[in-house]
C-alpha positions as CSV (number, residue, x, y, z in Angstrom):
1,M,6.7,-48.8,-172.9
2,N,9.0,-45.7,-173.1
3,K,9.7,-43.4,-175.9
4,T,12.6,-45.2,-177.0
5,T,11.0,-48.3,-177.4
6,I,7.8,-46.5,-179.3
7,L,10.2,-44.9,-181.3
8,A,12.4,-48.1,-182.0
9,V,9.1,-50.0,-183.0
10,A,7.6,-47.2,-185.5
11,A,11.2,-47.1,-187.1
12,C,11.3,-50.6,-188.0
13,M,7.7,-50.6,-188.9
14,L,8.8,-47.5,-191.4
15,M,11.5,-49.8,-192.7
16,G,9.2,-52.7,-193.4
17,Q,7.5,-50.5,-195.5
18,F,10.3,-50.0,-197.8
19,S,11.4,-53.5,-198.0
20,V,8.6,-54.2,-199.9
21,A,8.9,-55.8,-203.5
22,G,8.4,-54.0,-206.5
23,E,5.9,-54.1,-210.2
24,C,8.4,-55.6,-212.6
25,T,6.7,-55.0,-215.9
26,I,8.0,-56.1,-219.2
27,T,7.0,-55.8,-222.7
28,V,7.5,-58.4,-224.9
29,D,7.4,-57.8,-228.7
30,R,8.1,-60.7,-231.0
31,K,8.7,-61.0,-234.7
32,A,7.0,-64.0,-236.2
33,C,8.6,-66.2,-239.1
34,T,7.2,-65.8,-242.5
35,G,4.0,-68.2,-242.8
36,K,4.2,-68.9,-239.0
37,E,2.5,-65.8,-237.4
38,V,-0.7,-67.9,-236.6
39,D,1.4,-70.5,-234.6
40,A,3.6,-67.9,-232.9
41,L,1.5,-65.6,-231.4
42,K,-1.2,-68.0,-230.4
43,P,0.0,-68.9,-226.9
44,Y,-0.5,-64.9,-226.7
45,N,-4.2,-65.1,-227.9
46,G,-2.9,-63.2,-231.2
47,K,-1.4,-60.3,-229.3
48,N,1.8,-58.4,-230.1
49,P,3.6,-57.0,-228.5
50,T,2.3,-58.3,-225.0
51,D,2.9,-57.3,-221.2
52,E,3.5,-59.2,-218.1
53,S,4.1,-58.1,-214.7
54,K,5.5,-59.5,-211.3
55,K,6.4,-58.6,-208.0
56,L,10.2,-58.6,-207.7
57,D,12.4,-57.3,-204.8
58,T,14.9,-55.1,-206.7
59,A,15.2,-53.5,-210.4
60,E,18.0,-56.0,-210.9
61,A,16.0,-58.8,-210.6
62,C,13.7,-57.0,-212.7
63,E,16.4,-57.0,-215.6
64,K,17.3,-60.5,-214.8
65,W,13.6,-61.6,-215.5
66,A,13.7,-59.7,-219.0
67,E,16.6,-61.0,-220.1
68,K,15.5,-64.4,-219.1
69,S,12.1,-63.9,-220.8
70,A,14.0,-62.3,-223.9
71,K,15.8,-66.0,-225.0
72,I,13.6,-67.9,-227.7
73,V,12.5,-71.0,-226.5
74,R,10.1,-72.3,-229.5
75,K,12.8,-72.2,-232.3
76,G,11.6,-72.0,-235.9
77,T,8.2,-70.1,-235.1
78,L,10.0,-66.6,-234.1
79,T,12.6,-64.8,-235.6
80,E,13.3,-62.2,-233.4
81,K,11.8,-61.1,-229.7
82,K,12.8,-57.9,-228.0
83,V,11.8,-57.3,-224.0
84,T,11.4,-53.8,-222.5
85,V,11.7,-53.4,-218.7
86,K,10.1,-51.0,-216.2
87,F,10.3,-51.4,-212.4
88,D,7.7,-49.7,-210.1
89,G,6.8,-47.7,-213.8
90,K,10.2,-46.2,-214.2
91,D,11.8,-47.6,-217.7
92,L,15.0,-49.0,-216.6
93,G,16.8,-47.5,-220.0
94,K,17.4,-51.3,-221.1
95,S,16.6,-53.5,-223.3
96,F,16.9,-57.7,-224.1
97,S,16.8,-59.4,-227.8
98,D,17.4,-62.8,-229.3
99,K,17.3,-63.9,-232.8
100,A,16.9,-67.1,-234.6
101,D,16.7,-68.7,-237.7
102,C,13.4,-69.9,-239.5
103,K,13.3,-73.4,-240.4
């Protein structure tokens, strides 16, 4: 192989290292309806707030996951849910929230 080929292969290998997915971490803080604290936090072993992580390609994808995770799905047990987001350890300075009425 000539020097140009070796340099091209080395450059491609370096560029491949930069396309590796980053670590997206969200912190989810839940506020339970009065009297529903045990039911609301049971799926999280009673912990609040909780951290969740997954590998994602971009900070934008991380933000989308955080926004989707902020939606209250189990209506009647949670009155508020707030999600903050970090990508590769860097706080993205955004938070997402949702509110619901207690039944």
